[in-house]
N, C-alpha and C positions, 0 to 999 in steps of 0.2 A: 428482354427484347424491346420493351417499350419504355425503359427507365430514363431515356435521355430526352423524352418529350416533356415540355413545360406544362401542357394543358391537355385536358381530356379531348378537346377538339383536335389537337395535333395528333394525338394517338388514334382517334377515330379515322381521320384523314389517311394516316399511314396504313391502318388496317383495311380501308376500303381499297387502297392501291394493291395490297397484298391479295385481296379477294379477286382481283382482276386476273391474277397469275394462275394458269391452269395447274401448274406444278404444286403451288401452295394448296390449292383446293383439293387436289388429289392426296396430298399429305394429310390434310385435315379431315378428309373423309374416310381415311383408312380406319377399319373397325377397332383396331387396337389403340390408335390415337384417340378415337371417339370414346373408348372405354376408360382411358386415363383422364380424359377431360370431364368424364361424369363422375369420377371418384371423388367423393366429398373431402376426404383426407388430403388428396393431392391438390384440390382447388384451394383448400385452406393454406396450404404451403405456397401456392402460386400467389395468392393474394398478399401473403406476408413478404413476398419478393425475397425470400432467403434461398439464394441459388444453391448454396451448400446443402441444405436440407432437401431441395428439390432433386438435386442430382443423387442424393443418398436414398431417395424414396424407392422401394423395391420395385414398384410397378413402373416407374419412370425408366429404371435401368433395364427392365425387361423389354419395354417398348423400344428403347433406343438400341437395344442389341438385337432386335428382331431383323432379319435380313431384308424382308420387304420394306420395312420402315427405313432402314439404312439406305436402301436404294432411292426411296422417295426423297429423303433428306439430302442425299448427294445431288440429286437432280435439282432440288430447289436451291441448293448452295451455289451450284453453277449459275443460276439466274442472279443471285445476290452478289456474286463476284464477277459479273459482267461477261460470263461465257454464254 
């Protein structure tokens, strides 16, 4: 998500913009997403930025396949694609 940024400052600026979006906040506040973000093993993968390992993580797959999270993701994607 933030790989294209050249500096920490640019990444923080983009994150602050995201936090202004109600759809992003709802997605991040979902209990299943929160659980994933608190998982030490998942966080270690996220810090390594290995997208293949992240996608293969069982908890990530479970969260992404959850109907409620999928609905929140689709609403957020609408925002990022200009809808």
